[in-house]
C-alpha angles and dihedrals in degrees: 000000000000092000092047092053091050099045102021097215136342090255091054091050092052090048091053091051092050091050101047105028097077090056098046106036126064097359109163121245129175117227115216096345122196093240093197100310121156120257117196126205137167125249113266091020131101135245135202124217108199128189126182119198146173127214137052103311121187117181125003122209128199122192149106116323116242117244112263092352135096096233143073110282120249109277087005098112113126103173138000129199121196128219091281094050094254118144107240099168137029123173109244094234089059098044109136093012104069130052135172133204132184132195134177138057140267093296104042143356151142135249127199125193116193122200115191137180089040119201132187088257090065091073102118145106115281127196139196121212119197114201120203128226086219106078090208090061112085092206126223137282131197135166145190134199115237117208115190115207134192126208111240119263125193109232100171140078094040099191122068095217121060117189132193136168119251112270094022122129112249129204114165116177122210112202125190134187124209144120120277100028114278130236105231127199138177112219129190111225094205096053101020084226120150102236097188142338141200147145114288090341141038133186130228102209133185120170091204116004120219137188089264090062094060116107146083121320130184126213108204129184127192136184136153091280096057141277141284133191145177131202121225133187116221112202126189121209116211137165117284118255120210108226100178149341125212134173134205090238133020090216135024141178128231111284095022123117121242124187119211122200113204116194114204128178119210142137094259142007110314130197107223131174139172123247128195114252 
């Protein structure tokens, strides 16, 4: 009698189970989802998107997130894993670059999607859709924003030695590539002074270059992905200055040999010779 009052009848008990069980058992939940955070990766590298979940998950879909909607966009599917973790679909443009793996059981598990050979064009928002075996469970969706970055690279000047004549105006541009845009600076090695700075390019400028300006300069570029730099030698050409003239003998007779030593100061090797006045 006590049991009958509590459950009513066996038929009623079975009906209650059928009604409430789908909502209470196996409902999918995401554990530590991305919730739209930004994931950064370098060009030509690879990145893993990992989702942990509980509940009875059937298929799992990875693809591009729809704009203003919590779902994979139409025709945006990249890869699909079935209940057994087998890949049953890969978009042809991602063949060989994307893989998926799934571990776990009917109550919990983990899925990892790996994207390799990353290019700048892969910057986008990617989503994961978990489908439930229970048709009354709407499943779960989560997404993350991938930002692809590139370490700066100095593309100009090309030559390591830059030469100008004394008194000439100088304007040497340093140009760097990289994503995001790089902060570029010219630095003097001798004084450690920052000569100039800019975004993606900087200019080493002298209105009238002198011998004192000659030396080693570094062009350095920095962004959130890293830094790159090149070293350049700036040489200044100026007229030769005779510092002294000596001879092997102050006097000589006809037919004898006399050696003259001419001392010349200049910025580089100089051809010098004596002429008769």
